[in-house]
C-alpha positions in Angstrom: 11.4 1.8 25.6 8.8 4.6 24.1 7.8 4.5 20.4 8.7 7.8 18.7 5.8 9.7 17.5 6.9 9.5 13.8 7.1 6.0 13.6 3.3 5.6 14.9 2.3 8.3 12.2 4.2 6.4 9.5 2.4 2.9 10.8 -1.0 4.9 10.5 -0.4 6.2 6.9 1.1 2.8 6.0 -2.2 1.4 7.1 -4.1 3.8 5.1 -2.5 3.1 2.2 -2.6 -0.7 2.9 -6.5 -0.1 3.0 -6.4 1.7 -0.3 -4.5 -0.7 -2.1 -6.9 -3.3 -1.2 -9.6 -1.4 -2.3 -8.0 -0.6 -5.5 -6.4 -4.0 -6.1 -9.9 -5.7 -5.7 -11.9 -3.2 -7.8 -9.4 -3.2 -10.3 -9.3 -7.2 -10.6 -13.3 -7.0 -10.9 -12.7 -4.6 -14.0 -9.9 -7.0 -15.8 -11.5 -8.8 -18.4 -9.0 -11.7 -18.1 -6.4 -10.9 -20.7 -2.8 -9.6 -19.8 -3.2 -6.4 -21.4 -6.2 -5.7 -19.4 -4.4 -6.2 -16.2 -1.3 -4.5 -17.5 -3.4 -1.6 -18.4 -5.6 -1.2 -15.4 -5.1 1.9 -13.6 -6.7 0.6 -10.6 -4.7 -2.5 -10.0 -1.5 -0.6 -11.2 -2.8 2.1 -8.1 -3.0 -0.9 -5.8 0.5 -1.9 -6.5 1.9 1.2 -5.9 -0.1 1.5 -2.7 1.4 -1.8 -1.5 4.8 -0.8 -2.3 4.5 2.7 -0.4 3.4 0.3 2.6 6.4 -1.4 2.3 8.4 1.9 2.3 6.6 3.2 5.3 7.1 0.3 7.3 10.8 0.2 6.9 11.2 4.0 7.5 9.0 3.3 10.7 11.3 0.8 12.0 14.3 2.3 11.3 13.0 5.3 13.2 12.6 3.0 16.4 9.2 1.3 16.1 9.1 -2.0 17.9 
């Protein structure tokens, strides 16, 4: 069975978002002061979470299009 090219592209894009998510999540955690408000208002942390959500969506889309 051959993997469709769109599935491969979605996996590659997901990998890039995953790397960006890790960077943003780590740098956001380093900038947080320890209070709940500093975590909730931290734009880098929120950006990391958004990247991780995009990774999940892209993985599901890739698998639905025939990725093994």
